[in-house]
C-alpha positions as CSV (number, residue, x, y, z in Angstrom):
1,M,0.0,0.0,0.0
2,A,2.8,2.3,0.9
3,E,4.5,1.6,-2.5
4,D,1.3,2.4,-4.4
5,R,1.0,5.6,-2.5
6,N,4.5,6.7,-3.4
7,Q,3.9,6.0,-7.0
8,N,0.8,8.2,-7.0
9,I,2.7,11.0,-5.5
10,K,5.5,10.7,-8.0
11,K,3.0,10.7,-10.8
12,Q,1.3,13.8,-9.4
13,L,4.7,15.6,-9.1
14,L,5.6,14.6,-12.7
15,K,2.3,15.9,-14.0
16,K,2.7,19.2,-12.2
17,R,6.2,19.6,-13.6
18,E,5.0,19.0,-17.1
19,E,2.2,21.4,-16.7
20,A,4.6,24.1,-15.4
21,V,6.8,23.6,-18.5
22,R,3.8,23.9,-20.8
23,R,2.4,26.9,-18.9
24,K,3.5,30.3,-20.4
25,V,4.9,32.5,-17.6
26,P,4.8,36.3,-18.4
27,L,8.2,38.0,-18.6
28,A,9.2,40.9,-16.4
29,P,9.5,44.4,-18.1
30,G,13.3,44.2,-18.1
31,E,13.2,40.8,-19.6
32,M,10.8,41.9,-22.3
33,V,13.2,44.8,-23.3
34,D,16.2,42.4,-23.4
35,D,14.2,39.9,-25.4
36,A,13.1,42.6,-28.0
37,I,16.6,43.8,-28.4
38,A,18.0,40.3,-28.9
39,R,15.3,39.5,-31.4
40,G,15.8,42.8,-33.3
41,W,19.6,42.4,-33.4
42,A,19.3,38.8,-34.6
43,S,16.9,39.8,-37.3
44,S,19.0,42.8,-38.5
45,T,22.2,40.6,-38.5
46,R,20.4,38.0,-40.6
47,W,19.0,40.7,-43.0
48,L,22.5,42.2,-43.4
49,R,24.0,38.8,-44.2
50,E,21.3,38.1,-46.8
51,H,21.5,41.5,-48.5
52,F,25.1,42.5,-48.0
53,G,25.8,42.3,-51.8
54,A,23.1,44.7,-52.8
55,L,23.8,47.0,-49.8
56,Q,27.4,47.5,-50.7
57,W,26.5,48.7,-54.2
58,V,24.0,51.1,-52.7
59,I,26.8,52.6,-50.5
60,V,29.2,52.8,-53.4
61,G,26.5,54.5,-55.5
62,A,25.8,57.1,-52.8
63,I,29.5,57.9,-52.6
64,V,29.8,58.2,-56.4
65,A,26.7,60.5,-56.5
66,G,28.1,62.7,-53.7
67,V,31.4,63.1,-55.5
68,G,29.7,63.8,-58.8
69,Y,27.5,66.5,-57.2
70,A,30.6,68.1,-55.6
71,V,32.3,68.2,-59.0
72,Y,29.2,69.6,-60.7
73,D,28.8,72.3,-58.1
74,Y,32.4,73.3,-58.4
75,R,32.2,73.6,-62.1
76,A,28.9,75.5,-61.9
77,V,30.5,78.0,-59.5
78,K,33.5,78.5,-61.7
79,R,31.3,78.8,-64.8
80,A,29.2,81.5,-63.1
81,E,32.4,83.4,-62.0
82,A,33.8,83.3,-65.5
83,A,30.5,84.6,-67.0
84,S,30.3,87.4,-64.4
85,N,33.9,88.4,-65.1
86,E,33.2,88.7,-68.8
87,L,30.0,90.6,-68.2
88,I,31.9,93.0,-66.0
89,K,34.4,93.6,-68.8
90,G,31.6,94.7,-71.0
91,T,30.2,97.1,-68.5
92,V,33.6,98.5,-67.7
93,A,34.3,99.0,-71.4
94,E,31.0,101.0,-71.7
95,K,32.2,103.3,-69.0
96,G,35.6,103.8,-70.6
97,R,36.9,107.3,-71.5
98,I,37.3,108.6,-75.0
99,A,40.7,110.2,-75.8
100,G,42.9,110.6,-78.8
101,S,46.1,108.5,-79.0
102,S,48.1,111.6,-78.1
103,S,45.8,112.9,-75.4
104,P,47.6,113.0,-72.0
105,K,46.0,111.3,-69.0
106,P,44.3,113.8,-66.7
107,E,46.5,114.8,-63.8
108,D,43.8,114.2,-61.2
109,D,43.4,110.5,-62.3
110,A,44.7,107.9,-60.0
111,P,47.8,106.1,-61.4
112,D,46.2,102.7,-60.9
113,D,42.8,103.7,-62.4
114,P,41.5,100.6,-64.3
115,T,39.1,102.6,-66.4
116,P,40.0,101.8,-70.1
117,V,40.6,104.5,-72.6
118,F,39.5,104.3,-76.2
119,K,40.3,106.3,-79.2
120,S,36.6,106.7,-80.3
121,A,33.1,106.0,-79.2
122,D,32.8,103.3,-81.9
123,E,35.9,101.5,-80.5
124,R,34.4,101.6,-77.0
125,R,31.0,100.3,-78.2
126,D,32.6,97.5,-80.2
127,T,34.8,96.4,-77.3
128,A,31.7,96.3,-75.0
129,L,29.7,94.5,-77.6
130,A,32.3,91.8,-78.1
131,S,32.4,91.1,-74.3
132,Y,28.6,90.9,-74.1
133,R,28.4,88.6,-77.1
134,K,31.0,86.3,-75.7
135,V,28.9,85.9,-72.6
136,T,25.7,85.1,-74.5
137,S,27.5,82.6,-76.8
138,S,29.6,80.9,-74.1
139,Y,27.0,80.7,-71.3
140,P,23.6,80.4,-73.0
141,G,20.5,80.4,-70.8
142,S,22.3,81.7,-67.7
143,G,21.3,84.8,-65.9
144,A,24.6,86.4,-66.9
145,A,23.8,85.7,-70.5
146,I,20.4,87.5,-70.2
147,L,22.0,90.5,-68.6
148,A,24.7,90.5,-71.3
149,R,21.9,90.4,-73.9
150,L,20.4,93.5,-72.2
151,G,23.8,95.2,-72.4
152,E,24.2,94.2,-76.0
153,A,20.8,95.7,-76.8
154,G,21.8,99.0,-75.2
155,V,25.0,99.2,-77.2
156,L,23.1,98.4,-80.4
157,L,20.6,101.1,-79.5
158,D,23.6,103.6,-79.1
159,K,24.8,102.5,-82.5
160,R,21.3,103.0,-84.0
161,N,21.2,99.5,-85.2
162,W,17.4,99.5,-84.6
163,D,16.4,96.0,-85.8
164,A,19.2,94.2,-83.9
165,A,18.6,96.2,-80.8
166,L,14.8,95.5,-81.0
167,A,15.4,91.8,-81.3
168,A,17.8,91.8,-78.3
169,Y,15.4,93.8,-76.1
170,R,12.5,91.4,-77.0
171,D,14.7,88.4,-76.2
172,V,15.3,89.9,-72.7
173,K,11.6,90.7,-72.2
174,A,10.7,87.1,-73.0
175,S,13.4,85.6,-70.7
176,P,12.8,83.8,-67.4
177,L,14.8,86.4,-65.6
178,A,12.5,89.2,-66.8
179,A,9.5,87.2,-65.5
180,V,10.9,87.4,-61.9
181,D,13.0,90.6,-61.9
182,A,11.0,93.8,-62.4
183,S,14.1,95.9,-63.1
184,V,15.1,93.6,-66.0
185,R,11.6,93.6,-67.5
186,G,11.4,97.4,-67.0
187,A,14.7,98.0,-68.8
188,A,13.6,95.8,-71.7
189,L,10.3,97.6,-72.1
190,E,12.0,101.0,-72.0
191,G,14.5,99.8,-74.6
192,I,11.8,98.5,-76.9
193,G,10.0,101.8,-76.7
194,L,13.2,103.8,-77.4
195,V,14.0,101.6,-80.4
196,L,10.5,101.9,-81.9
197,E,10.7,105.7,-81.3
198,G,14.0,105.7,-83.2
199,K,12.5,103.8,-86.0
200,G,9.7,106.3,-86.3
201,D,7.0,104.0,-84.9
202,T,5.6,106.4,-82.3
203,D,2.4,104.4,-81.8
204,G,4.5,101.3,-81.1
205,A,6.7,103.3,-78.7
206,L,3.7,104.7,-76.9
207,K,2.3,101.2,-76.5
208,S,5.6,99.9,-75.0
209,F,5.9,102.9,-72.6
210,H,2.3,102.5,-71.6
211,E,3.1,98.8,-70.7
212,L,6.0,100.1,-68.7
213,E,3.6,102.4,-66.8
214,G,1.3,99.5,-66.2
215,T,4.0,97.6,-64.3
216,N,3.0,99.7,-61.3
217,V,6.6,99.5,-60.0
218,V,7.8,102.6,-58.3
219,G,10.1,104.5,-60.6
220,Q,9.2,102.4,-63.7
221,K,5.6,103.6,-63.7
222,E,6.7,107.3,-63.6
223,L,9.4,106.6,-66.2
224,G,6.7,105.2,-68.6
225,M,4.5,108.2,-68.0
226,Y,7.4,110.6,-68.8
227,H,8.3,108.8,-72.0
228,Q,4.7,108.9,-73.1
229,A,4.5,112.6,-72.3
230,R,7.6,113.3,-74.5
231,I,6.0,111.6,-77.5
232,L,2.6,113.1,-77.0
233,F,4.1,116.6,-76.7
234,A,6.0,116.1,-79.9
235,K,2.8,115.0,-81.6
236,G,1.0,118.1,-80.4
237,D,-1.2,116.5,-77.7
238,V,-0.1,119.0,-75.1
239,E,-2.9,118.6,-72.6
240,K,-2.5,114.8,-72.4
241,A,1.3,115.2,-72.0
242,K,0.8,117.8,-69.3
243,E,-1.6,115.6,-67.4
244,L,0.8,112.7,-67.5
245,L,3.7,114.8,-66.3
246,K,1.8,116.3,-63.4
247,S,0.7,112.9,-62.3
248,A,4.3,111.6,-62.6
249,K,5.7,114.6,-60.7
250,E,3.2,114.0,-57.8
251,R,4.1,110.4,-57.5
252,I,7.9,111.1,-57.6
253,K,7.6,113.8,-54.9
254,S,5.8,111.3,-52.7
255,Q,8.9,109.0,-52.8
256,G,11.3,111.5,-51.4
257,S,11.9,115.2,-50.7
258,S,13.4,117.2,-53.5
259,S,13.8,120.4,-51.4
260,T,17.6,120.1,-51.1
261,T,20.1,121.1,-53.6
262,E,21.9,117.8,-53.7
263,A,22.1,116.3,-57.2
264,A,20.8,112.9,-55.9
265,S,18.6,113.8,-53.0
266,H,16.5,110.7,-53.6
267,P,16.5,107.7,-56.0
268,F,14.4,109.5,-58.6
269,S,16.0,112.9,-58.6
270,F,17.2,112.7,-62.2
271,L,13.8,111.5,-63.5
272,E,12.2,114.3,-61.5
273,S,14.5,116.9,-63.1
274,Q,13.6,115.5,-66.5
275,V,9.9,115.7,-65.7
276,D,10.2,119.2,-64.4
277,D,12.1,120.3,-67.5
278,L,9.5,119.0,-69.9
279,L,6.6,120.3,-67.8
280,R,8.2,123.7,-67.7
281,R,8.4,123.8,-71.5
282,I,4.7,123.0,-71.7
283,D,3.5,125.2,-68.9
284,P,6.1,127.4,-67.1
285,S,3.6,128.2,-64.3
286,A,3.2,124.5,-63.5
287,V,6.7,124.2,-62.1
288,E,8.5,126.3,-59.6
289,S,11.6,128.0,-60.8
290,P,14.7,126.1,-59.8
291,A,16.6,127.4,-56.8
292,P,19.8,129.2,-57.7
293,A,22.9,127.0,-57.3
294,A,25.8,128.0,-55.1
295,G,27.6,131.0,-56.7
296,G,24.4,132.5,-58.1
297,S,23.9,130.2,-61.2
298,K,20.3,129.5,-61.9
299,T,20.8,126.5,-64.1
300,M,22.9,123.4,-64.0
301,S,26.2,123.7,-65.8
302,P,27.0,121.1,-68.5
303,E,29.5,119.5,-66.1
304,D,26.7,119.1,-63.5
305,L,24.4,117.5,-66.2
306,Q,27.3,115.2,-67.3
307,R,27.8,114.1,-63.7
308,L,24.1,113.3,-63.3
309,Q,24.1,111.2,-66.5
310,E,27.2,109.3,-65.4
311,Q,25.5,108.6,-62.0
312,L,22.5,107.3,-63.9
313,Q,24.5,105.0,-66.1
314,R,26.6,103.7,-63.2
315,R,23.4,102.9,-61.3
316,M,21.9,100.9,-64.2
317,K,25.2,99.0,-64.8
318,E,25.3,98.0,-61.1
319,R,21.7,96.7,-61.3
320,Q,22.6,94.7,-64.5
321,Q,25.5,93.0,-62.7
322,K,23.3,92.2,-59.6
323,P,19.7,92.4,-60.6
324,V,17.2,93.4,-57.9
325,P,13.6,94.2,-58.1
326,A,14.3,98.0,-58.3
327,P,13.2,100.3,-61.1
328,P,15.7,101.5,-63.7
329,P,16.5,105.2,-63.8
330,A,15.3,107.4,-66.7
331,G,17.2,107.9,-69.9
332,S,19.8,105.2,-69.2
333,R,19.6,104.3,-72.9
């Protein structure tokens, strides 16, 4: 009996042990984290072993792409620098001095003055034109090429090559840069109007200047109004010209005070002087008499006018080199 009893106890203990093994005992939080890390590491290691061949090619491809981009970026920067340098050569040439081969250099000039000297205006224009055309041919589609095309148009306008200048200005107007830069578009519209006026197409010129007025950009709008007034006055429509000039004058005065005698008291002082001069010719009572300059002179000397024109040209060239959404000054071309 005792032996049977021991056998039963052993069987019960064995049964409990088997049930304990089969029973799932929940893990502690720390054990769960360790188990998850172990499983994840094992899975990652297995995946890396299975896909190592493909993975190494992905790494190599990424390295090659990075090197390729660095080379491309370096070449793009160097290309842009070269285009800018050639563009600057054109603008510097346009600002060069005209002097005969035997003309001495002015005494007040700095000995290291880099301003080039040309024997004639034609030589200066041809030098600038060659630089601009080199940019447009060597770097097509770039921003520098578009600005060079604008510079080329201006030189062609100076040379009275109407058809070539008109084509160049229209190319600039249709360019992507003109679509985002108001100053470039404004310069192109003004140039188109000036070319058409030179060709005798006053109606076409009025249309272009009216489009310039319609840009509603400060400075450009008033410039377009001034150009329209010039043509209308020449055609005999005095009242319409007077109306445009008065409106332009009011808008210009609202942009800055012109009460001082400084030549450039505000950004549109030159345009304001042009508007006043034309308005004074139409109706002397519509414009106050200019204040006498120092020394008693009541009008600007030719030297003063020349300085104003040089300031205007310099301002436009600076904008061509670094375009910003600012209006071009009047009469730059």
